[in-house]
N, C-alpha and C positions, 0 to 999 in steps of 0.2 A: 062484582069486580069490574072496573073499567080499565081498559088497555091504554097505558100512557104512551107507547111507541110500538110500531110493527115495522120490522125489517122485512123486506121482500127480496127474494134471490131466485133465479131460474137456472137449472142446470139440466144437462142432458146426458148425465152418466159420468163414469170415471174417466172417460177418454172424450173430452170435448171441451166445454166452456161453462163458466159460471158467471152469470152478471146480476147484480143488484138492480133494483127498479130504478134507482136514480144514476145508475151507470158508474158510480164512484168504485165500484168493485167489478172488475172484469179480468177473470184469470183463465189461463189455459189449465185443463185438468188432463192429467195422465197418471195412470197407475204407477207406483214405484217400482223400480227394478226387482225389489223383493217379492213383488206379486206378478212378475213377468211383463211388466210394462216397461216403457222407455225412461221413465223418470223425468222426461222433459218438460213436466208441468207440475203444478201443485196437486194435492189430493185432499179429499175430505177430511182425513185425519189431521192433516198440517193445518186446515182451516179451523177445525174444531180446537185444536191445540192452541192457536193464536187467539181464538175467541175467549176461551176459557182463562188462559194466561191474563189477558188484559182484563176481564171481567173480575177475576179473583184479586188482581192488584188493586182494582178500584174499590172492592169490598173492604180490602185491607186498610186502604186510605180512609174510607168511611168510619171503620172502627178506631183507627187512629185519631181521627178527629174527635169522636165522641168520647175517647178516653184521654184526649189531650196528650197524645203521644206522636212524636215526629216519625212517620214511617216514610217519607219522602225518598229515602235511599233505597228501599226495599224493592226486590224485583221477584217476578214469578216466572218460572219455566215450566211449562205443562208438557208433559210426555204422554202421548196418546197412542197405547198399543192396540193392534188389531189382533184379537186371538180367536182361534177356532172355538166354536160352541155348537154342539149338535151338528145339524146339516149345514150351518152358516157359520156367521162370526159375531163376536160381541167386541166391545171396547173396554180397555182398563186404562186408568189414568193414574199417573203420580204428578203431584204438584210439588215442585221444588221451590220453596220460598226462602230467598236470601235476604237476611235481615242485617241491620248494622249491628256492630259488636255489642252495643250497650244493650241490645233487646234479645241477646242469646239467653236461654235458660227458660224458665217458667213464664216470665212475662212475655217473651216472644211466643212461646208455643200458645199462651192463651189468646194472644192477638189474632193468631192463624186459625185457630179453632173457632173463635168468634167470627171471623170473616167466612169461613166454611158455612156457618149458619145463615149468613145473609146473601151470599152469592148466588145470583139466579142460575148460574150453570151448576153449582153444588146443589142447589134445591132440586134441580130438573134431573141430576143423576142419582141423587141420594136413593138407596134401595134398588137402583137399576144396574149400576155398574161399580165396580170396586174403584174407590178414589184414595190413593195413599198419600197423606201430607207428609212432607219431608222439611224441616225447618233447618236451614243451613246459615 
């Protein structure tokens, strides 16, 4: 298998900075207030949520094109929770997929489930963390 794209970013912890190799992403990192931090920057869970939401929306568009179904008005909101696990922490994800009214019901659910099978983030997390799909 050959890699078609590699993203590269460097960070120095939850309190500091994260920068992509092309400098297009350059964010201040800070733990959220819920974890005792200042909340004055973004955090890894927010970055993961943004990436997962964007990736899943693109997977949904791919499935829509394949099935000749217009999903251009769809949006995806990812909720990434940090939960205690053993001596450390784990992630839990809820993906809220808002579909146009005409795609509610079985047709919309089938599209979302198909997108979940092709999304790289879904494939990476499958079997590792819980991912709850909610069609709205």
